[in-house]
N, C-alpha and C positions, 0 to 999 in steps of 0.2 A: 689649189694648191700652189706656190708660187715655186719656179725651182732655179739653183744658179747655176750656173758651170759645173761642179763637181757633182752637182745632184741628179739622178734617175728618178724616172717614175714608172713602176711595173703596176701595167694595170692586168689582172691574172684575173681567167673567168673560171672557174669551178669546173671540172668534166662530169660531164653528164655518166650515163650508162657507159661500162666497158664496151669498149668496139663503135660503141654510135657516134662521137664526138671526141678527137684528141684534146688534149689540154693545151694550151697557144698563150704564148706572151707577149704583150707590144711593152717595145721597150720606146720611149721616148728620148733622146737626149739634146739637151741645149750646145749649139755649137759655141764656142770662145766669141766668134761675131755677135751672134744675136744674143748671149749673156750681156756683154759689152755695150751692147745698144741700149738694149732694154731700161737703165739706170738714165742711161744720157738721154734718149725719147723723151722719157718724164719728166727728166731735169729740163730740157728745152722746151717743155709743154709746160711746167711751173715758170718758166722766165717769162715764158710770153704770156701767159695770166698774170704774172705779177708785173709786167711791163705793162699791160692792158689797164690792167686795173690804178696804176699809179696816172698814168696818161689820159685816163678819162678825162676827168675832173678839168684838165689843162686844155683837152680836147674841145669839149662843150664849153669850157667858155672863151678858148678863140671861134669857135663859132657864133657863138651869140655876140661877139663883138662883132664882128664880122657881117653878120646878116643885119643888125643890127643899127650898124653905118650904111650899112648899101640901102636899107628901109629908111632910114633917117634922110637920105639925098630922094628918096622918093616923096616925100612928105614937103619937103622945102620946096616941089617944086611947084605945090600946090598955094604958095607966097608968091612966086614968081621967081622963086631964086633956081639957081642948075639950067637954065634954059625955060623956066615956066611948063605950062600945063601942054604949051603948043610947040614948044620946042623955040619959041620966042620970045619968052620974059613974059608970056600972060600971066596974070595970079587969077584965082577962082575971086569973084567980088564978096566982101568981107559977109560974114554970117549965113552966106548963101547957103541952104542945106540941099546934099548934105556934103558936098565938096570942099565948104571951107571946114567944118566941123571935122569931116575925115584927114584936112591936112594936119587939124589940133591932135587930134588923137593920135594921130599916126607920126609927129613929131615929137610929142610929148611922150608915147608909149614907146620909141626908138631910143628916147635917152633914157628912160626907166633899165628899159633891158641892157641896153649899152651900159650903164653902170652896175649893173646888175640891184640896184634896187626893186623889190617886190618883181622882180623879172616873171617870175611866172604869173603872176595876177596880170601883171601888164602886156604877155604874151596872151592869154587867155584874149586880153579884148582887143590885142592886135589880129589875133585868127579871126575871129566874131567880125570884124572891123574889115578884113580882106574879105572873108567870106560872104559877105553883106554886098560891097562893090563888085564882087563876080558876080552873084545872083540877080542885082538889081542894075547893073551896067553892062556886062560883057553876056550873060545870056538873053539875053533880048535878039543883039545879033547873032549867033547861034548857039546851038547845045555844048559842043566842043572847045574846049579852050584852042585850040591849033585854028579853029574857025572863026572866034570873035576875039582875040585878043589877049581873053585872059588871062593867057600862063602866068605871066606874074602875080596877080590877083591869087591866082589858087594854088600857084607855090608860096608865097609869100604865108596864105593861110594856114597850109599844112606845116612846113615850117615852124609857124609862133606855135602850134597846136604841139610839135615834136617839145619845144622848147618848153613848153607847160609842164608837160610832162616827163620829159626827161633830167629837167631841171637847169640851171643857170652853169653847173661846170663852178670852179672856182680856180682865181691865182693863188699858188703861194708862195707867198716871203717867203726870204732865206731868213734864216733867225738872225737875229743880231748879235754882231761881236762880242765877246765880252773880254 
């Protein structure tokens, strides 16, 4: 039962045999401050929930764009751009397995995720690519990512899995003026 500032809730227990237990009445009253805070708190909760629901697609889209942009740089390094694979501009030899092909998958997948085109499918492929890279390149150097320099591979794998599951989000355009 909900109460307002003007309502009183009475809880009465019927008396038992005469003299064994006296009647008692418990009253709970809402103070004006509590009554006023109740609707205000629920209103704030509703506003926060509404804001969260409205912002979720935009935040996911921003997250997707930023991660795929960073990952695009990672893929381009395999082709000798942005410092290359060794920091001095070296590229993976054309067609070499798995390095060159991983670079192709990373660049194409990053562009798909960046554009939001088949983003879930591309994110699954990229997540698998980075999991493969972690287990084949980094684990032989040590089990933990902190010891085998595999933190970026592990993080990208989980991040792209998150994008695949949560979705790419969306950008909303303002309606055209009439």
